[in-house]
Each structure stands twice: as C-alpha cells, then as structure tokens.
C-alpha positions, 0 to 999 in steps of 0.5 A: 529793267530797275537797274536801267532806270537807276543808272540813267537817273542817279543824279540827273537833271530834270527837263531834258532839252535837245541841244543842237550840234555845235560849231567849232568853239571860240571859247575857251582859248587854248591853254584855259580849258580843263582836263581832256575827255578821252574818246573810245569808239568807231562811230564818227557821228557820236564821236563828233557830237562828243567832241562838240560837247567837250569843246564847249566846256573847255575839255578837248577831245583825246582819242589815244593814251597820249595824255591824262584825261578826266573821263572816258566816253564810249560808244556801244560797240566799244562797250560791248567789245571789251570785258566789264570792268567795275574798277576803271581808273576814269569815270565812264560815260556811254553815249548812244545814237538813239531817240530816247532811253527806251531805244537803248538796247538791254545789252547796253544797259547791262554792259554799262552797269557791269562797267561801272558807268556813270550814265547812258546817254541817248544823243541828242536828247540827253545833250544837256546831261552830257554837258553837265557831266563833262563840265563837272568831270573836267573842271579846270583849276581856274573854273568858276565856283558855282554856288546854288541857293534854294529854299527848303520851303516857300518864302525862306528868303533864298533871293536875299541870301543869293544876292548878299552871297554874290555881294560878298564875292564882289567885295572880295574880288580885290584879291582876284583883280578885275579880270575874268577870275574876279567876275561875279555873276548872279543868276535869277533861276526862280521863274516864279520869283518876284525878280532879283532885279527888283529886289536889289533895286537895279536901275533899268539898263540894257543888257542881256536877259534870259530870253537872249541867253537861252538862244546862245550856244553853250560855247559863247559863254564869254559873249553871255557874260560881257552882255549882262548888266551890272549892279554894283559890279555884279553881273546880273542875269534875270528875266527882265520886263518881258517876263521870259525866265529860266527853264531847265535846258537854258539853265544847264546851258548857261551854267556850262557856258559860264563855268569855264569863264572863272570867277563866281556864279551864284544861282538863285534857284526855284525849287523845280530847277534844282535838279536841273542845276545840281550836276553843275553846282560846287555847292547847293545851299539850302536855306531853312528857317528854324521851325518845325514846319520849315524843316518838314517842308525841306525834308520833302523837297530834299527827297524829291531832289535826289541830290548827288552825295555831299552837294547840299549843305544847310543854311539856317535863318534863325527865325523860329524856336529851333537851334541851328544845330537841331535843324542840321541834325533833323535834315542830316546836312552839314551846317554851312552858316546861320544868321538873324534877319536883316533890318526890315527894308534893308536892300541886298547889295545896297545896304551891307551890314557888319553882322547878320546875313552879310557877315555870315555870307562873307564867312560862308564864301571863304569856307566855300573857296576852301572847299568845305562847310563847317 
C-alpha cells in the first residue's frame, strides 16, 4: 500500500539499527526530564520497551490521565479497539511487536492512518526512530540546542562552519555558566571527511571517540559527555586515529543521549547521515556557495533528504556570482546567514575574526536561540 509506506517513511532517518533493551536509566535525574509519554495498551512487552525508550530520553512513562503528556503511544489492540480519531489532541505513535514493516498487519496501517498517527514502528527494528520521535516530542525546556550543518554540495566548507558555530557558542557560554547548561559539544558526523580534530589543530589527547560512543547505551549521555576531550573548552567527538567514524544508528543514539544534557550540540554532517539526524535536530543549516553549480547540487540533495517541513535554513558562502537572496529563492529556503571566506590559513576555534564567518556564526547562534532564521 502506498499510504503505508508514506506513513512509515515521512521524515524518517535512514539506516535502521537495532537497539538492545535497556536497563533502568541513571540519567536524567528526577526533575530534569521533559514532558511525559502516555502509554495506552495492554501488551506488557511493548509497554516495557516503550518505557525504556522514554526513560532514555528523559520522558517518564505515564499510564493514565493524571498528568499532562507530550504524546501518546498505542499498541495495535488499543488502536484497533478505538474509533479512528484524526483530531487527537496529542501526537500519536503506534508500536508493533513485529520483525519489520512487512509483518505489520494491513488493518493496523489503515487504523493508524485514520487516527493521524505520526508513525507505525515495529520493535525492536525501529528503536532508533522511536528514540528520535520521543526525544523530539518531549524535549524539556533545558534540553540542548542541537544544530546540524550539512553541505549543499561537496567542498562547501561545512566542517569549518560547524567548528566556528561551536566556537561562537563557547564564547557566549558566560551567560550559561560553567555547568551542563553552558556546555558545547562539536560532533564530527562526516565519515568521509578529513576529521574535525585535524581541522581545528586539536592536540593529541585521551578521551572518548566514536568507537566508544557507539558502544554506550542511550541513557549514558552524562558519561559520554564527560569522556570527550576538550579543545578550547569545546567537547569534541571525532573518529580519532583508528578511523572508526559515525554510523546512522550510532549517531541517532548519541544525539538522543546528549539532548537531555543541555547546552549546545553542533553536528558536522556528511550528506549520507543527514536523514539519520534530521528528527533530532532543532535546525539544519545547509551551507551553499553562491554559484549555479552549487545551487543545482543542493537542490538534488534536499530532494533526496526529504526533510521535515521547516527544519532546514540556508547559509550562503559568498564565493560565486549569485547574491544570497537569489540562492535562497532558488532553493526555497529561509536565509539564516551569509559570509565571505576567512583568510587562507585561518584555523577554526583558534583564529577568531571580528567579521566574516565568525561574526556570521555569532549572529546566527543568537537567532537560533531565539528560535528563528532571518
């Protein structure tokens, strides 16, 4: 059925990964989580799986109507027993004990579509998607600002922009103090890139890398963050000398783990990992040089990514004949910022300029914290 496929894949991340059942989470501590997740269903196995996922993103499970909730999660029996409701007051997710999508009964798909569900998720195969949905729907007020940076074409300069954006967040952390709410984490999620640690000339240091991060459970966000090496006060997650980089399941788990910890998370995204991160980003900044060739490549990537509405905003690198407004109009994206190249040889985080990319990143960060793009 076409409608079944559309329901499942709209806004999804690619690269499904199986997430093992979780032990009781140590983090976040009571009182620091987001809104609750309401469970409606009689299947104890599915209930326990949903509880583990909800706890991992700081959204305690609620099994009655005694408190407000951010979303509802239903099992198939409960979905099929109730009348279809397209006007449900809360976002709806449906979880199914099934090997994969092909094993979900047609009646469940039809009822979910009629009820206006965001997704039908077979567990445990779609555990990563369930984590992303719950994290996005139940985000607490003190959760991290998660910003992705992706290139509209090859060689756009996304790593440099991501590093400068993280640097701007680090310089503004005086208003947030030295606690977790002021922490800044820079995540290298471009497996084919040259490495953010080399770009910012980070000295060799001990600390967590992608190999260790991929092995952690989602509820271990505090341990993950504390394990990361620092460069000029910025926590840095990279592949390290062993070359083990980000994968789609590992990236989804890391972002779900870091989001409840507060502060700012900037993710340098390779093109193939944009869909895996999309549901957990507050904003995706698409960097495009001001040339016809770059605009055409960016249009193709945007079409392939199939992003949630309103997620992407444009940053124009003024290296080409087009004006920033022309690039924005051609791509149909809001213009978040534009800048001229930094001098050749300038090192992000180390060489901070009053103008150019550093100034644009400072203004852009303020706009992001205000929740918009100009």
